[in-house]
C-alpha positions in Angstrom: 62.4 4.0 -71.5 60.3 0.9 -71.8 60.8 0.1 -68.1 59.5 3.5 -67.2 56.3 3.0 -69.2 55.7 -0.4 -67.6 56.1 1.2 -64.1 53.8 4.1 -64.9 51.1 1.6 -66.2 51.4 -0.5 -63.1 50.9 2.5 -60.8 47.9 3.6 -62.8 46.3 0.2 -62.4 47.0 0.2 -58.7 45.3 3.6 -58.2 42.4 2.5 -60.3 42.1 -0.7 -58.2 42.1 1.3 -54.9 39.4 3.4 -56.2 37.3 0.4 -57.0 37.5 -0.9 -53.3 34.2 0.2 -51.5 34.9 2.4 -48.6 33.3 1.5 -45.2 30.9 4.2 -44.3 29.3 4.8 -40.8 25.8 3.5 -40.3 23.2 6.3 -40.4 21.8 7.1 -36.9 18.2 7.7 -36.1 17.4 11.4 -36.3 16.4 13.1 -33.1 13.0 13.9 -34.5 12.3 10.2 -35.2 13.6 9.2 -31.8 11.4 11.7 -30.0 8.4 10.7 -32.1 9.0 7.0 -31.1 9.2 7.9 -27.4 6.1 10.0 -27.6 4.2 7.1 -29.2 5.5 4.6 -26.6 4.6 6.9 -23.6 1.2 7.6 -25.2 0.6 3.8 -25.3 1.5 3.5 -21.6 -0.8 6.3 -20.6 -3.6 5.0 -22.7 -3.3 1.6 -20.9 -3.3 3.3 -17.5 -6.3 5.5 -18.5 -8.3 2.4 -19.5 -7.7 0.9 -16.1 -8.3 4.1 -14.1 -11.5 5.1 -15.9 -12.7 1.9 -17.5 -15.5 -0.5 -16.4 -14.7 -3.5 -14.3 -14.8 -5.7 -17.5 -12.3 -3.3 -19.3 -10.0 -3.2 -16.3 -10.0 -7.0 -16.1 -9.3 -7.3 -19.8 -6.3 -4.9 -19.6 -5.0 -6.7 -16.5 -5.3 -10.1 -18.2 -3.5 -8.9 -21.3 -0.6 -7.2 -19.6 -0.2 -10.1 -17.2 -0.2 -12.6 -20.1 2.4 -10.5 -22.0 4.5 -10.3 -18.9 4.5 -14.0 -18.1 5.1 -15.0 -21.8 8.1 -12.7 -22.3 9.0 -10.4 -19.4 10.9 -7.8 -21.5 11.6 -4.5 -19.6 8.8 -2.7 -21.5 6.3 -5.4 -20.7 7.4 -5.5 -17.1 7.0 -1.7 -16.9 3.5 -1.8 -18.5 2.3 -4.6 -16.1 3.8 -2.7 -13.1 2.0 0.5 -14.2 -1.4 -1.4 -14.3 -0.8 -2.9 -10.9 0.2 0.4 -9.4 -3.2 2.1 -10.3 -5.4 2.1 -7.2 -9.1 1.3 -6.9 -9.5 -1.6 -9.2 -9.7 -5.4 -8.5 -6.2 -6.2 -9.7 -4.4 -3.4 -7.9 -1.3 -4.6 -6.1 1.1 -1.7 -5.2 3.5 -4.1 -3.4 4.2 -6.1 -6.6 4.2 -3.0 -8.7 6.8 -1.5 -6.4 9.0 -4.5 -6.8 8.7 -4.7 -10.6 9.4 -1.0 -11.0 12.5 -1.3 -8.9 13.6 -4.3 -11.0 13.3 -2.4 -14.3 15.0 0.6 -12.9 17.9 -1.6 -11.7 18.8 -1.9 -15.5 17.9 1.6 -16.8 19.9 1.0 -20.1 17.2 -1.5 -21.2 14.5 1.2 -21.3 14.0 4.3 -23.5 14.8 7.6 -21.7 11.1 8.4 -21.6 10.3 4.9 -20.1 13.0 5.4 -17.5 11.4 8.7 -16.5 7.9 7.2 -16.4 9.1 4.3 -14.3 10.9 6.6 -11.9 8.0 8.9 -11.5 5.6 6.0 -11.0 7.9 4.4 -8.4 7.9 7.6 -6.5 4.1 7.7 -6.5 3.9 4.1 -5.3 6.4 4.7 -2.6 4.5 7.7 -1.4 1.2 5.8 -1.4 2.8 2.9 0.5 4.2 5.4 3.0 0.9 7.1 3.5 -0.9 3.8 3.9 1.7 2.7 6.5 1.0 6.0 8.4 -2.7 5.4 8.3 -2.2 1.8 9.6 0.0 3.1 12.3 -2.5 5.8 13.3 -5.3 3.2 13.3 -3.3 0.9 15.4 -2.5 3.7 17.9 -6.1 4.7 18.0 -7.2 1.1 18.5 -4.5 0.6 21.2 -5.7 3.8 23.0 -9.3 2.7 22.7 -8.4 -0.7 24.2 -6.5 0.9 27.0 -9.3 3.3 27.7 -11.8 0.5 27.6 -9.7 -1.6 30.0 -9.4 1.4 32.3 -13.2 1.8 32.3 -13.6 -1.9 32.9 -11.3 -1.7 35.9 -13.1 1.4 37.2 -16.5 -0.3 36.7 -15.3 -3.3 38.6 -14.0 -1.2 41.4 -17.2 0.7 41.6 -19.2 -2.5 41.5 -17.1 -4.0 44.3 -17.6 -0.8 46.3 -21.4 -0.8 45.7 -21.5 -4.5 46.9 -19.5 -3.6 50.0 -21.8 -0.7 50.8 -24.9 -2.8 50.2 -23.5 -5.5 52.6 -22.7 -2.8 55.2 -26.2 -1.4 54.8 -27.7 -4.8 55.2 -25.5 -5.5 58.3 -26.6 -2.1 59.7 -30.2 -2.8 59.0 -29.9 -6.3 60.6 -28.5 -4.6 63.7 -31.3 -2.1 63.8 -33.8 -4.9 63.4 -32.2 -6.8 66.2 -32.3 -3.7 68.4 -35.9 -3.1 67.6 -36.7 -6.7 68.4 -35.0 -6.4 71.7 -36.8 -3.2 72.6 -40.1 -4.8 71.5 -39.5 -7.8 73.8 -38.6 -5.5 76.7 -41.8 -3.5 76.2 -43.9 -6.7 76.1 -42.4 -7.7 79.5 -43.6 -4.5 81.1 -47.3 -5.1 80.5 -49.9 -3.1 82.5 -51.8 -4.8 85.6 -55.2 -6.4 85.0 -58.3 -4.1 85.3 -59.8 -3.8 88.9 -56.6 -4.9 90.5 -54.9 -2.3 92.6 -51.3 -1.9 92.0 
């Protein structure tokens, strides 16, 4: 009987001890509402930066460009690379550089897991826009080159035609001068012949 009591007491202590051990609980995840709010705040920050560059004064544009470039060179995190690329991709300001922007956007999209979903979407859309701008500019350059080539070919053709006409005019002038010289020679011969047939002196019978 005594052994049974000792065994029951030992089991009770073991159960109590197990209850005292803290259970490992899963870490709480960020609610979807908070995640969405964070992404909205981040994207709003990007858009605000782009708006300052697109609509700001030259001084404001230069300030934003200098700040984003400084952040990018100091610590090129994916978000900073994206922000700097967004600034460079905006046209019509002194620091605009779509070629570099295109390269940076492709770099950050090569590792999409380092960006928030909204950042990935923003980078993807901006890269499409830059690609389209670059394609249109390439088309414009090609058309300008074709137009310039056509103008040069037309100009060369006109120059050849002008040279041919000038040579023809020179040939005709020379032919005209030769013909005039021959006419003058004939006239001189006829004049000399007439002078030799002079009338008899007055009072002398023929």
